[in-house]
N, C-alpha and C positions, 0 to 999 in steps of 0.2 A: 389526571394522574397517569403517569407513563408507565407501561408495561415493559420491563426490560427484555430486550430481544437480543440474546447473545448466542455464540456457538463456541463449542470447545475444539480447539485446534492443537492442543498439546498438554501434556501433563509432565511436570518435573518435580521430583520429591527429593527432600534432603533433610539430614537429621539436624535439628536445632535443639540441643538439650534433649528432651524426650518427645519433642513435638514433631509431627510430620507436617512440612509445609508444602502445600500444593498450589502452584500457580496456574491460573486459567487464562488464556488469551481470549478476549472478548471483543467482538466488533462493537464500536461505540455509537450506536444509534439508538432510537426508541420507537417502540410501536404503541399506539393506543390512542386515547382522547387526548386532545391537545388543548391545554389551558393557555389563554393569552396572558402575558405578564407585561408589566410596564417597561418600556425601554428607555434607559438612560443613556442618551448619547447627545453630542453637540448638534445644534440646529444647522449649522453650516459646515462644510468640508471642502477641501480644494477639489477641482475636477480631476486631476491626476496627482498622485502623490510623488514628489520629488525628495529623495533623502538629501539631507543637509550635509555640508561638508564635514561636520564633526562625526567622529567614528561611532558614537553611540547614541541611540535615541532612548528615551525613557518610555516604559509601558504606557505611560499617559499620553505621551506624544504620538506614539504608534497608533494607540486607540483612537485619538482624536482624529488623525490623518486618514486612517484606513478603515475604521469600522463600518463606514457607509458602503464599502465594497464587499462586505460579508454579508452573506443572506442565510434565512431560515429556508430549507427545503422540506416541503410537505408532499409526501407521495401517497397516492390513493392506489389500493390494489382491489379492485373489484373482482368478485367471483373467487376470493380466497378461501375455498372450501364451503362446507355446509354445517349448520348447527344440528343438534340432536332432532330437531323437527323437519330437517330437510330445507331449511331456509339459506339462501345464498348469503354468505358472510362477506364483508369488506373490511379491511384494515387500513389504517394510515401509519406511515413511517415519518418520524421526524429527524432531520439531519441538518447538516450545515453545508454551505458552498460558498464560493467567492468568484467575483467577476474577473476576468483575465483581459478583457479587451473592450473597446467601444462598440463592437458589433453584437454585443449582447451575449457572448459565450461565457458559461459558468462551469467551473470544476466542481466536482464533489466525488464522493465514493460511490463505486457501483453497488454496494450493498444497501445503499440508501434508496436506490431506484429500482433495484432488481432482487426479488425474493426467490431464491433457488430457481432461477431462470424464468421466472415470471416478471415481466417488466411492469412498472406502474402503469395503469390506465391513465392516469393524469397526474401532473406536477404542478404545484404552486409554489412560487418564490415570493419570499416576504423580505422586503428591503426596509432597513433602518432609516428612518427619516429625521431622526432627532427628537429628543424629549420622549414622550409617549407615542409618537406617531410612527406608524409604519405604512407601507403600501404593498398590496398584494397584486401579482401579475401572473398571468398563465405563462408556465414554461413548456417548451418543446424538448423532449428527450432526443438528443441528436444520435447518441451511441452509448454503448456500454462495453468496457474492457474488464470482464471479470478476472482475468489473469493477473492483471495489476491493480485491481480493485479501484478503477478510475472510470467515471462517467462524465459526459458532457451534456449540459442542458444549455438551451438557448432562449433568451426572451428578446421581444421586439424592443430595439433601443428608442423607438418612438413612444413606448408606453412608460418609460422610466428614465430619471437622470442617472447614468451609470458612472461609477467610480471604479476605474480598474486598479487591481493591485499589481505592483511590479513583481516579476518572478526572478528569483536569485539562481544560484548554481549550487546544487546539493553536493557535488563532487568536492566543493572547497568548504564544506562545513567542518568545523573544529570542535572537538569534545571540549566542553567547558563554556563555550560562548553562550550568553543569554539569549533567550527566546521567549516569545509569548505565543499563546493560542488563544484565537476568537471564535466563538461558536455559541452553541445553545444547549449547554449541559443540563440535562434533566428538565429541559424546556424552559430553563431561565435565560431568556432571549438575549442575544449579543452581549455575552460575559467574556471577560479577558482574565487569563491566568498567565502567571509568569514562572520562568525557571531557567534551566541551562539544557544544553545538549549533553546527555548522559553517556552516550556511546553513539558510534556510527557502524556501519557495516552489519547491521542486524538482518538476519533472513526472516521474513514475515511469510505468513501463510495466507494466499488469497482465498477468497470464498470457494473457488473451485478446486482448491488443494494445491495449486501452482505456488512455487516459491517467488516471492517478490525480494529481489537482492537489494543490498545497500539501504536497508531501512534505518531510519534515525530514531533513537531512543531519547526520550526527554522525560524530566520530572516535573514539568509543567502540568498542573492538574487536567486531566482529561476524563469525561464521563460520558454516559449515554447521551446522545444528541450533538456531541462534538464531532461525529464522524462526518468527514468531508470538508471540515474547516481548515484554515490555513494555520501552519506553524511559521512564524515569522521571526527573522534574526533582527539584530539591534540596529541595522541599517534600514529596516523596513520593507525587507524583500522575503517573499514566500520561499521557504526552503523545502517545505514538505506538506503533505495532506494528511492530517490526523486521522488515524484509522483504527487502532486497537490499543487495549490496555492488557496488562498481566495483572491479576487480582486474585486474592484469596476469597473474596466474598462478592465480586462483582462491581465494587466501587473503585475510586482511585487509590492506588497504592504508591503513587509516585513512579509508576512504570507505564509510560505512554509511549506509542510507536507511531510514527508517520512514513508514509510512502514518499520516497525521495522526489522532489519537484522535477528533476531531470527525466525520471521514468514517466511522470504525469504528462510532461510536455510531449514525450514521444507519442503517448497515447492520444493526446489532445489534437495533435497535427493529423494523425491518421483518422481519427473519428470525424473531424471537421471535413476532411477530403472525401472519404468514402464511407463513413458511418461504421467502420469495423476496424480492428487492430490485427496485423499479421505479426506472427513471431517466427523467428528463425528456429530450426529443430534439427538436431543432430541424431536423435533416435537412440538415446543411451538411458538406462537407469544407472544412478550414481549414489556412491556413499563416500564419505570422507574417510581417506586412510589415515588412521590414527598411529602414533608412534608405538603404542602397545600391540597393535595388530602386525605392523611392519616387523617388530622384533619377534613376535610369537613365531611368525611363519617365514622368517629369514629373508624379508624383502628389504632390498639394498635401500631404496628411497624411504624417507621418513615421513613423507607428506605427499599427497596428491588426490585425485579423484579416481576412486576405484570404480571400475565398470562392472556393475552388478549384472546387467543384462543389455543385450542389443536387440532393438526391435526389428522384426522381418522387414525386408524391403526399405529400411531406413537409410539415410546417407551414411551413417556408421557402419552398417553391415556391407554397403557397397564399397566402402573404403578399407574393409578388412579388419575392423576393430572387433575384438572378441570379448565376450562376457564371461562371467564366472560359472563354475560348475559345482561348487562344494559350499554348503552353508555351514558356518561355524559359530561359535558363541564366545565372546571375549568380554569379561566383566559384565555379563548379563546382556550384552548387545549382540544381535546377530549380524553377521558379515557374509557376503557371498564372494569367495575367493576364487583364484584360478584364472582370472580374466586379465585383460591389460589394466594398467594404471596410467591415467593421464597426468602427465607432469609439466606440460607446458602447452601454450596454445599461442600461435604466432610468435613464438620465441619468449613469451613472457611466462615465467614459472607459475605453475598452478598448485597451491598448497591444499586445496579442499575442494569438495564438491560445490559449495557455495561460490567459491572463486570462478569456476568454469561457468556456472549459471549466470553469474554477473557478466562475464565476458561475452557469452551467447546473446545476453539480453540487449547488448549494443550492436549486434548483428541484424541483417535482414534476410529473408529467403533469397537464394542465389548467390550470397556471398560464398567465397572459398577461403577456408581457414586451414592453416597447417597445424596438426595436432601431434605433439611428441608423446610417444608411448613408451612404457617400460614393461618388460615381461621376461621373467627368469633372468634378471640381471642385465639383460641387454635393451638397448633403446633404439627406436626407430622413428621415423616421421611419416605420417600419411596426410594426404590432401583430401579435405572433406568439403563437399559442395552442399551447403545447408538447404533444407527444403522448408516449406511452411509447415508449422505446428499443426497436426490434425486437431479437430474440434474436440475430440474425446481424450486428448493427451494433456 
């Protein structure tokens, strides 16, 4: 029996008739006792999947060719608090992962192997070997990137026959294209669900509160236990890592979200090399400038990233960027005005805070960027040399 382990990252209310609809974003993995289930999968699979020349694979074809590269991840957390008698308690998390190369590297979500900063004491990786057969091997936790909710596990390639999944390009994902998700929802091992890409460019919230830009929304059914599993396009390439659901009751409501695979690849590369991930940091607190706010306060631009605050000693402060000094409320939302508005980065227009966050996500510490600011109807450019994001930011 799985105990749902979720966390609330945001509430949104809206009137539908007389009902109040509340959406809760939940990380989709499970804690608790794990019950083994029968695995229905083919006995043989190709060593490495190669998409056919035809433009679209059926879910059956994708599952047949790729399911042996999808794994169940069991994470043990020893010393996870004490009970009423003072006895040390341990918990186990169940999630999904997938093999990315023949060296034994596996991608999953950070929240599958990291609980509020406590990393799993041990990780077991369960492989689908066809029919009712599975193989369990010990996994080594290579590194965790909580800021993008990505983690890397490694198994010894001598212990198991590895089937790597091909990785796609999440920048080319199109709304409406068919996708499938393979994982272990609610402990039902190695299940497949299908749907479409419902939207792109969604802002997801990582376990540490950071924004993950360019998230993929899908209506393929995702539930607790799917976390860390692949979202696969019709050509058989992984375009995202299933991470969250938006739900009224904690179950699947057709609103699933995946970390874009390009983001995961950046984390994977750094975690393999150094065991940690560095993020570029400009040192500003941001809000999206809406048209209503712009009109209310006579701001010429109708969109951009409103600089709410500038952190002391940050690259932004050194470049002369100014934060706001007055808090106002517009349509029930608070804004801090009076500071600079970022309207472009390296010459590319910035229409929202999320767009600037996505721009910075593609940079690294030490990069120099040109930021275009608007203030009191005048624009100016400043050069900002990005630093490494502090651990507490």
